[in-house]
Structure formats: structure tokens, C-alpha cells
KEZARO-455906 format. One record per residue (C-alpha): residue in three letters; x, y, z. Coordinates in steps of 0.2 Angstrom, whole numbers, plus 5000, padded with zeros to 4 digits. Last residue first. Layout:
# residues N
ALAXYZ/...
This chain:
# residues 73
UNK486452965013/UNK487452855002/UNK486952655003/UNK488252545012/UNK488952414999/UNK489152235006/UNK490352114997/UNK489751984990/UNK491051814993/UNK492351794979/UNK491851684966/UNK492651514966/UNK493051464948/UNK493951604943/UNK495651544940/UNK496351634954/UNK495151574966/UNK495151394961/UNK497151394961/UNK496851454982/UNK495851324986/UNK496951174978/UNK498551254986/UNK497351265003/UNK496651084999/UNK498551044997/UNK499051115013/UNK498151025022/UNK497351145037/UNK497051135055/UNK495651195067/UNK496051135084/UNK494851005093/UNK496150845094/UNK496250895075/UNK494950995066/UNK494550985047/UNK495051145034/UNK494251195018/UNK494151395016/UNK492551485016/UNK491451355023/UNK491051505036/UNK492051395049/UNK493551415036/UNK493451605034/UNK493251625052/UNK495151525057/UNK495851615042/UNK495351765050/UNK495851755069/UNK497551685061/UNK497851855051/UNK497951875033/UNK499551875021/UNK498551735013/UNK500451625017/UNK500751705034/UNK498651665037/UNK498951475032/UNK500551465045/UNK499451545060/UNK498151445056/UNK499151295057/UNK499551175042/UNK499651005040/UNK500550935024/UNK499950745020/UNK501150615017/UNK500350455011/UNK501250285009/UNK500750194996/UNK500049995000/
């Protein structure tokens, strides 16, 4: 059976890659915007999943979340 290697990243490490705070990364994950899993109750990320997510975002396959614009007064 072939061995499987998974690179597991923390929210801090993903934040460094995406230039976001770890809190923002966790928020995005909890909202379903970024793939994650929990390990021993902690949020963790598969590096390959994050890479695929980023490639899809860059190619336009995954639309950016809508921005709300407040009406002018």
C-alpha cells in the first residue's frame, strides 16, 4: 500500500501564506469559505487543499463572497 503524506498547517501558517490574520483564517474556515478539518479539537488545514482552493480562486472557479455596499445618505 502506498504511503500517504499530508502536510498539516495551522491557522497561523495559512495566515502567513495568505497574508491574513489567523483569526480571519479561522473565521473563513468556520464560514465554509476555506477547507479545514479539526484534529484534537483544533482547526487544521491540509496544505494540498489550501493550494487547490487558492488555485480555484485565482482561476475564477470560486466567486469571491459578495461585498455589501452601504447606501449613500
